[in-house]
C-alpha positions in Angstrom: -177.4 78.4 0.1 -176.6 76.9 -3.3 -173.1 76.9 -4.8 -172.2 76.0 -8.4 -168.8 74.6 -9.3 -168.0 74.5 -13.1 -164.7 72.8 -14.1 -163.4 74.2 -17.4 -160.4 73.8 -19.7 -158.9 76.2 -22.2 -158.8 75.2 -25.8 -157.1 78.2 -27.4 -154.6 80.7 -25.9 -156.3 83.2 -23.6 -155.3 86.9 -23.2 -156.3 89.5 -20.6 -156.3 93.2 -20.8 -153.7 93.9 -18.1 -150.9 94.8 -20.5 -147.5 93.6 -19.2 -148.7 92.4 -15.9 -148.8 88.7 -15.3 -151.9 87.0 -16.6 -154.8 86.6 -14.2 -158.3 85.3 -14.9 -160.5 87.8 -13.1 -164.1 87.2 -12.0 -165.3 90.4 -13.7 -164.0 89.0 -17.0 -166.3 85.9 -16.6 -169.2 88.0 -15.3 -168.8 90.4 -18.3 -169.0 87.7 -20.9 -171.9 86.0 -19.1 -173.8 89.3 -19.0 -173.3 89.8 -22.8 -174.7 86.4 -23.6 -177.6 86.9 -21.2 -178.5 90.1 -23.2 -178.1 88.2 -26.5 -180.4 85.3 -25.5 -183.0 86.6 -23.0 -185.0 88.6 -25.6 -186.2 85.3 -27.0 -188.3 85.0 -23.8 -188.9 88.6 -22.7 -189.2 90.4 -26.1 -187.4 93.4 -27.5 -188.3 96.0 -24.8 -184.9 97.2 -23.7 -186.2 98.6 -20.4 -187.7 95.1 -19.6 -184.3 93.5 -20.4 -182.5 96.0 -18.1 -184.9 95.3 -15.2 -184.4 91.6 -15.5 -180.6 92.1 -15.8 -180.6 94.2 -12.7 -182.3 91.5 -10.6 -179.8 88.9 -11.7 -176.5 90.7 -12.3 -177.1 93.7 -10.0 -176.7 97.4 -10.6 -175.7 100.6 -8.7 -179.1 100.3 -7.0 -179.3 96.6 -6.4 -176.9 93.9 -5.3 -176.2 90.9 -7.6 -178.2 87.7 -7.0 -174.9 85.8 -7.0 -171.2 86.1 -6.4 -168.5 84.6 -8.7 -164.9 83.5 -8.2 -162.3 81.9 -10.5 -159.6 79.5 -9.4 -156.8 79.0 -12.0 -154.5 76.0 -12.1 -151.1 77.7 -12.7 -149.1 74.5 -13.3 -149.9 71.4 -15.3 -149.3 67.8 -14.4 -145.7 67.9 -15.6 -145.1 70.9 -13.4 -144.8 73.4 -16.3 -146.3 76.8 -15.9 -149.6 77.3 -17.6 -149.1 81.1 -17.7 -146.5 81.8 -20.3 -144.6 84.8 -21.7 -146.0 85.6 -25.1 -143.3 85.9 -27.7 -141.6 82.6 -28.2 -144.1 80.4 -26.4 -147.1 81.8 -28.3 -145.2 81.2 -31.6 -144.8 77.5 -30.7 -148.7 77.3 -30.8 -149.6 80.0 -33.4 -147.1 81.2 -36.1 -146.4 84.9 -36.7 -148.3 84.6 -40.0 -151.5 84.6 -38.0 -150.7 87.7 -36.0 -153.7 89.5 -37.6 -156.0 87.5 -35.3 -154.5 88.8 -32.1 -153.6 92.3 -33.2 -154.2 94.6 -30.3 -153.1 92.0 -27.7 -149.5 92.0 -28.9 -148.5 94.1 -25.9 -149.7 91.5 -23.5 -146.6 89.9 -22.1 -148.3 86.8 -20.7 -151.1 84.5 -21.9 -152.8 81.4 -20.6 -151.9 78.3 -22.5 -154.3 75.7 -24.0 -155.3 72.7 -21.9 -155.3 74.7 -18.7 -157.9 73.8 -16.1 -159.8 76.5 -14.2 -162.7 76.4 -11.8 -165.7 78.9 -11.9 -167.5 79.1 -8.5 -170.8 80.8 -8.2 -172.4 81.5 -4.9 -176.2 82.0 -5.0 -177.3 84.8 -2.7 -181.0 85.0 -3.7 -183.2 82.0 -3.3 -184.7 82.3 -6.8 -185.9 79.0 -8.2 -183.7 77.8 -11.2 -181.1 80.7 -10.8 -178.2 78.3 -10.5 -179.2 76.3 -13.6 -179.9 79.4 -15.6 -176.4 80.8 -14.9 -175.0 77.4 -15.9 -176.9 77.5 -19.2 -175.5 81.0 -19.9 -172.0 79.5 -19.4 -172.9 76.8 -21.9 -173.7 79.5 -24.5 -170.4 81.2 -23.8 -168.5 77.9 -24.3 -170.3 77.1 -27.5 -170.1 80.5 -29.2 -167.7 82.7 -27.3 -164.7 82.8 -25.1 -163.1 84.8 -22.3 -160.6 87.7 -22.5 -159.2 89.8 -25.3 -159.8 88.8 -28.9 -162.4 86.2 -27.8 -164.5 87.1 -30.9 -161.6 85.9 -33.1 -161.2 82.5 -31.5 -158.9 83.2 -28.6 -159.9 82.4 -25.0 -162.1 79.5 -26.1 -162.8 76.8 -23.5 -164.8 73.7 -22.8 -166.9 72.7 -19.8 -165.6 69.4 -18.2 -168.0 69.0 -15.3 -170.5 71.0 -13.2 -172.1 70.5 -9.8 -174.8 72.3 -7.9 -174.3 71.9 -4.1 -176.9 73.0 -1.6 -175.7 73.3 2.0 -178.0 73.3 5.0 -177.1 73.1 8.7 -178.2 69.4 8.6 -177.0 68.1 5.2 -175.3 68.7 1.9 -177.1 67.9 -1.3 -175.1 67.6 -4.6 -176.5 67.6 -8.1 -174.5 66.9 -11.3 -175.3 69.5 -14.0 -175.3 67.9 -17.4 -173.2 69.6 -20.1 -175.4 70.4 -23.1 -173.8 70.4 -26.5 -177.0 70.2 -28.5 -178.2 73.7 -29.2 -181.9 72.7 -29.4 -181.8 71.1 -26.0 -179.9 74.1 -24.6 -182.5 76.5 -25.9 -185.3 74.5 -24.4 -183.8 74.1 -21.0 -182.7 77.8 -21.0 -186.2 79.0 -21.8 -187.9 76.8 -19.1 -185.3 77.9 -16.6 -185.7 81.6 -17.3 -189.5 81.5 -17.2 -189.3 79.9 -13.7 -186.8 82.5 -12.7 -188.9 85.4 -13.9 -191.9 84.1 -11.9 -189.7 84.2 -8.7 -188.4 87.7 -9.4 -191.9 88.9 -10.1 -193.0 87.6 -6.8 -190.3 89.7 -5.2 -191.3 92.7 -7.2 -194.9 92.4 -5.9 -193.5 92.7 -2.3 -191.4 95.7 -3.0 -193.0 99.1 -2.1 -193.3 101.5 -5.0 -192.6 99.0 -7.7 -195.4 98.5 -10.2 -194.0 97.0 -13.4 -193.3 93.3 -13.4 -191.0 91.7 -15.9 -192.9 90.7 -19.0 -192.5 87.8 -21.4 -192.8 88.3 -25.1 -191.3 87.6 -28.6 -188.6 89.3 -30.6 -188.5 89.5 -34.4 -185.6 88.1 -36.3 -184.4 91.3 -37.8 -181.9 94.1 -37.2 -181.9 95.4 -33.6 -179.9 98.0 -31.6 -178.1 95.2 -29.8 -176.9 91.8 -30.9 -179.4 89.0 -30.4 -179.0 85.2 -30.8 -182.3 84.0 -32.2 -183.5 80.6 -31.0 -184.3 78.5 -34.1 -185.7 75.2 -32.8 -182.5 73.2 -33.5 -182.3 74.2 -37.2 -179.0 75.9 -36.4 -179.4 78.3 -39.4 -176.9 80.8 -38.1 -174.2 78.4 -37.1 -171.2 77.5 -39.4 -168.5 75.0 -38.6 -165.2 74.4 -40.3 -163.4 71.2 -41.2 -161.0 69.6 -38.7 -157.4 70.8 -38.4 -154.6 68.8 -36.8 -153.2 71.8 -34.8 -154.2 75.2 -33.6 -151.5 76.7 -35.8 -153.2 75.3 -38.9 -156.6 76.4 -37.7 -155.5 80.0 -37.1 -153.6 80.2 -40.4 -156.7 79.2 -42.2 -158.4 82.2 -40.7 -155.7 84.9 -40.4 -152.7 84.0 -42.6 -151.0 87.1 -44.0 -149.0 86.6 -47.2 -148.4 88.2 -50.5 -149.8 85.1 -52.1 -153.5 86.2 -52.4 -154.7 82.6 -52.8 -153.3 81.6 -49.4 -154.7 84.5 -47.4 -156.7 83.6 -44.3 -160.5 83.2 -44.8 -161.3 86.1 -42.5 -159.0 88.4 -44.5 -160.4 87.2 -47.8 -163.9 88.0 -46.6 -163.1 91.5 -45.5 -161.4 92.2 -48.9 -164.3 90.7 -50.9 -166.8 92.8 -49.0 -164.7 95.9 -49.8 -164.4 94.9 -53.4 -160.6 95.2 -53.3 -158.9 94.6 -56.6 -162.0 95.5 -58.6 -163.6 98.6 -60.0 -166.1 98.4 -57.1 -163.4 98.9 -54.4 -165.3 101.1 -52.0 -162.2 102.5 -50.3 -160.5 103.4 -53.6 -163.6 105.0 -55.0 -164.3 106.9 -51.7 -160.8 108.5 -51.4 -161.0 109.8 -55.0 -164.3 111.4 -54.1 -162.7 112.9 -50.9 -159.7 114.3 -52.9 -162.0 115.8 -55.5 -164.4 117.2 -52.8 -167.4 115.3 -54.3 -170.2 114.2 -52.0 -171.2 111.0 -53.7 -172.7 108.2 -51.6 -170.4 105.2 -51.1 -171.6 101.9 -49.6 -169.0 100.4 -47.3 -170.0 96.8 -46.9 -166.8 96.0 -45.0 -168.1 98.1 -42.1 -170.3 95.2 -40.9 -167.0 93.4 -39.9 -166.2 96.0 -37.2 -165.2 99.6 -36.9 -163.2 101.8 -36.9 -160.9 100.7 -39.7 -157.7 102.7 -40.4 -156.4 102.7 -43.9 -152.9 104.0 -44.9 -151.8 104.7 -48.5 -148.3 105.4 -49.6 -147.2 107.6 -52.5 -147.8 105.8 -55.8 -150.2 103.3 -54.2 -153.1 104.8 -56.2 -152.7 106.9 -59.3 -153.1 110.7 -58.8 -153.3 110.4 -55.0 -150.9 111.6 -52.4 -150.0 109.4 -49.4 -152.3 109.8 -46.3 -154.3 108.2 -43.5 -158.0 107.5 -43.7 -160.4 106.2 -41.1 -163.7 104.4 -41.7 -166.0 105.1 -38.8 -169.4 106.3 -37.7 -170.3 109.6 -36.0 -171.6 107.5 -33.1 -169.7 104.8 -31.4 -169.7 101.6 -33.4 -170.8 98.4 -31.7 -168.3 95.6 -31.7 -168.0 93.1 -34.5 -171.0 90.9 -34.9 -168.8 87.9 -35.9 -168.0 85.4 -33.2 -165.4 82.7 -33.9 -164.9 80.0 -31.2 -162.4 77.2 -31.3 -163.4 73.6 -30.3 -161.7 70.2 -30.0 -163.0 66.8 -30.9 -161.5 63.3 -31.6 -160.6 64.5 -35.1 -158.6 67.6 -34.0 -159.6 71.2 -33.8 -162.4 73.1 -35.6 -163.9 76.6 -35.4 -167.5 77.7 -35.2 -168.8 81.0 -36.6 -172.0 82.8 -35.5 -173.1 86.2 -36.7 -175.2 88.3 -34.4 -176.8 91.0 -36.5 -177.1 94.5 -35.1 -177.1 98.1 -36.3 -173.8 99.6 -37.5 -174.5 102.6 -35.3 -177.5 104.4 -33.8 -178.3 106.0 -37.2 -176.7 103.3 -39.4 -174.4 105.9 -40.9 -170.8 105.3 -42.0 -168.1 107.6 -43.4 -164.5 107.5 -44.6 -162.6 110.5 -43.0 -159.4 112.2 -43.9 -158.9 115.1 -41.5 -162.3 116.9 -41.6 -163.2 115.8 -45.1 -165.4 112.7 -45.5 -167.6 110.8 -47.8 -170.0 108.0 -47.0 -173.6 106.9 -46.7 -176.4 105.8 -44.4 -177.5 102.1 -44.5 -181.1 101.2 -44.7 -182.3 98.1 -42.8 -182.7 96.3 -46.1 -179.0 97.2 -46.9 -177.9 95.6 -43.6 -180.0 92.5 -44.1 -178.4 92.0 -47.5 -174.9 92.6 -46.3 -175.3 90.2 -43.3 -176.7 87.6 -45.7 -173.7 88.1 -48.0 -171.3 87.9 -45.0 -172.8 84.6 -43.9 -172.6 83.2 -47.5 -168.9 84.3 -47.7 -168.1 82.4 -44.5 -169.9 79.4 -45.9 -168.0 79.7 -49.1 -164.5 79.8 -47.6 -165.0 77.4 -44.7 -164.4 74.0 -46.2 -166.9 71.5 -44.8 -168.9 74.3 -43.3 -172.6 73.9 -42.7 -174.5 76.3 -45.0 
């Protein structure tokens, strides 16, 4: 049996979803984010057939009908070398790292009483239960994608829960001996894509051999291509090292400066965080093209005019509240921008990284549909106004979104 041991270290504060209970880094949290990045990357090798993707996922991660090909455990170092606790109460301790001005970035996690501090070591252990060739390396490559583009825990798409891989080992134990192999950390995306593809193809061959032996199973897992366009689910498209979808910021001396550059909330419009500026620019706030302002006037006048809500691609639902006198001729009220179907999560992934020059953040945008029918509406009670996006609309809006990040990220790669 092969075991994999991956030593990691947190870069930005990490939250979990356990409310006021003390922080715990759970195996299912790590498995969940690995599963997401598996779904986002595997279509490059197996194509866009969702049923094909689900079958491969079942053989690796398991399902209600089949056991997973591996088990996973997490060991957390609860004290640092000075003996201080790594798990800290949120309020004062978090503000020593990130000021209240950046609270927008962790909105929704404010009820979490504890968080895991930066520079905390933790160990991910994976125990291979199926003797599939390359499975251990393939799982390790997925973890590399998580560390490059994502994070673990709540608000990981906004830069929290980012971590780096320090060291990884694959250990094969037999009754007679123990064989240890060092797994190389891959920072170059081109190399990672190549190794991932080679590994997954070998893994698929092994799984297909098992499928041949199973009674009643006819369909093997197929390989194929996927088009670089809008899909039902987010896909990271391999681009042969061109790194077209990847944007990187300048270096910051501290995490506080980095998160302020993203999420700073202030009355001074020039000093707003980049993330907030981008949302407002997509909406057209402060101009005659303000989609929210135009839509609520249509709602109040019972007009059914189509309104394009470009800000919807940054995530839904969005709740708007206006107070009396905010807009001329309008009463105070609450409005919600949403789809009739469930909206998929934000396509924007912000991850935080550390190098010799300080901290920087990376942005990647994984395009996907707004909803099943690509429809979006602004509601007030049962009255609404909105529109349905075409695929061309979405392509243009995603292009605009990427250009806006490139515009506001000083030193960003365009």
